[in-house]
C-alpha positions, 0 to 999 in steps of 0.5 A: 500500500502506497503511503500518501504525503501531506502534500497529497492529503491536501495540507497547505504549504505553511503547515507543511513548512512546519512539518518539515521543520519538525522532521514530520514526514510520514502521515499516520493512518488516522491522518491519512484517512481523516485529513481529506475528509475534514478539509472537505467539511465532513463530520467524523466519528473517529476510533483512535488510541492516544499516540496515533497522531490523532491531534494532528489529524484534526488540528491541521485541517481546522487550522487550514480551513480557518486560515483560508476563510479569514473570518473575523473573530467577535469579542468573547467568541471562538470560531472553533471549539475543542473539548478535552476531558483533562487539563493535561490533554487540553494543554497538549492540544494547545501546544500542538496548535501553537506548533502547527499554526505558527505561520498562520497568524491565528489566535487560540487559548486554553480554558481549564479549571485548576487555575484562576479564571482572570487570565482566561477571561482576558484572553477571550475578551477580543475573541480567538479563532480556536478555543480548547477547553475542559467542560466544567470551566468552559460552562462556568464562563459561558454562564457568566457571559464571558464566552459566547459559542454561537460563532463556533462552527467547528466542534471537536470532542476528544477522548469522548469515552474518558469525558463521559467516564469523568461525568461530563456528559451533562456539561457536554450536552449543555455546551453543544446547545450553545453552538450553531445548529449548522456546524462541522462536528468531530468525535474521537474516542478510544472505545465506543461504548453505548453511551458514547455511541448515543452522544455521537448520534446526537451531535454528528450529522451523517458522519464518516467513521474512521477506525484505524486503531483497534482497542488492542493496537497499542497493547500489541506494540508493547512487550508486557510482563506481569509479576505475581506479588503480594501488596506488602512486597510491591514496594521492594519489588519496585525498588529492585526494578528501578535499579536497572539502568535501562529504566531511564524514564518510568511512569508508575501507575496507581489507582488512587491519589493517596497511593500516588503520593505514597509511592512517590514519597517512598521512592524519594526516601530511597534516593529515586527522584520521583514526582506524583501527579493526580487530580488533587494537585494544583495545575501549577504543581502538575505542570512542574511535575511534568516539566521535571519528568520531561527534563529528566530531573525526575526519573519517575512519574507516579500517576493516576489514570485521570491525571495521566490522560493526555500526558505525552512525553517522549522516550518513556522507557517503561510503564509500571502498573503498581496497581492494576486498573479496575477498568481494562481500557485504562490498562491499554491507555497506561501502557500506551505511554511507552509506545508512541507513534509506532515505537515499542515499549515495555510494560510491567504489572504487579498483580496481587491475589485481589487483582487477579480478576482485573488481570483476566479482564485485561487479557480478555479485552486485549486478547493478549495472554500476558507473560510473567517475567520468567516467560511462562504462561500466566495461567500455568505459573504460581505466584513467585516471591518478590525476590525472584520476581525482582531478578526476573524484572531486571532481565525484563528491563534489559529488553528495552528498545535501544532506538525509537523512530521519530515519526509524526505524532501529535504530542512531540516536543510539547512544552507546558503552557 
């Protein structure tokens, strides 16, 4: 199958100039399918994991169409609205727009909770071409009449499944009611449960379905191992694992905010530079933690699922599931943090007896039997002690990919806003 170029997809020269400067040469599958449809004004229902180049798939056409239309921007208004479930994802999309649109002279801003609203109100006073927002803060400012959405003829709902999981469906419906009836609408989701399908039916008009990444795609690119270990032994096992020099940049996942704080503190006491990121931290604290992790000042980032959605950091060598998620879809998103834009990665999971049901659900979803570190089938292996598991872990860590290809991905080289 012949791979199309960005020129053949219809991407305009100012945008292509940026792509060349950033060394982005090959469109990803979702970009190949979505960009021509969006440039033609079609609605899209996209099934896509993070790390597939999804943001660029919608950002490039939106920027191009707005630049070509040269429509005036009214005070307190936006011509396009992008809704994201988390602050981190909203900031990432904002950074993408700044990167790709730097030759176009378009204005954009990010509206989100966790920070004071004054600067956001000021940014919207003269209006913007593109508004990126989380639903709660956006609805607050709309109700305060600081933002008008009646000119937003383009709507993007990104990671709609997570948005609904976080309880934003009512806010989303209220926001959509403020938008023009005639508009271009895009909905992207990693999964398509019934509630997401229902929402898509409400907001999309005769959409084209673009499905280039099945739910197991990210998992297929990651070398996965599981360690059977009691809860009390997880701390020592993690310490042993992190002694491997191949673990150069590691994300550790916990189920709770308290657990993230506890693990980060324990690592710090052993001399491992670690930062925690979760919903109880202020936005400035979350951004500082991300910057320390991106720069290498902190080798380990301990995160919860909600805070990590939208997190995009280059060259994450390993993901460690300190606690298995109770939602199998979250496992796929977690391990995808170390498999960006076609690169491979390594994911290690700790499973205590109470988490065996979670492990079975994950294997059912991904259709991938996860091996223990020793390489034996999970179902045929008894739970090893923490000491042999740590030995096996060192060998698993040694299999980290030595090189990672630089392909075009929407999250590359983003800086905190």
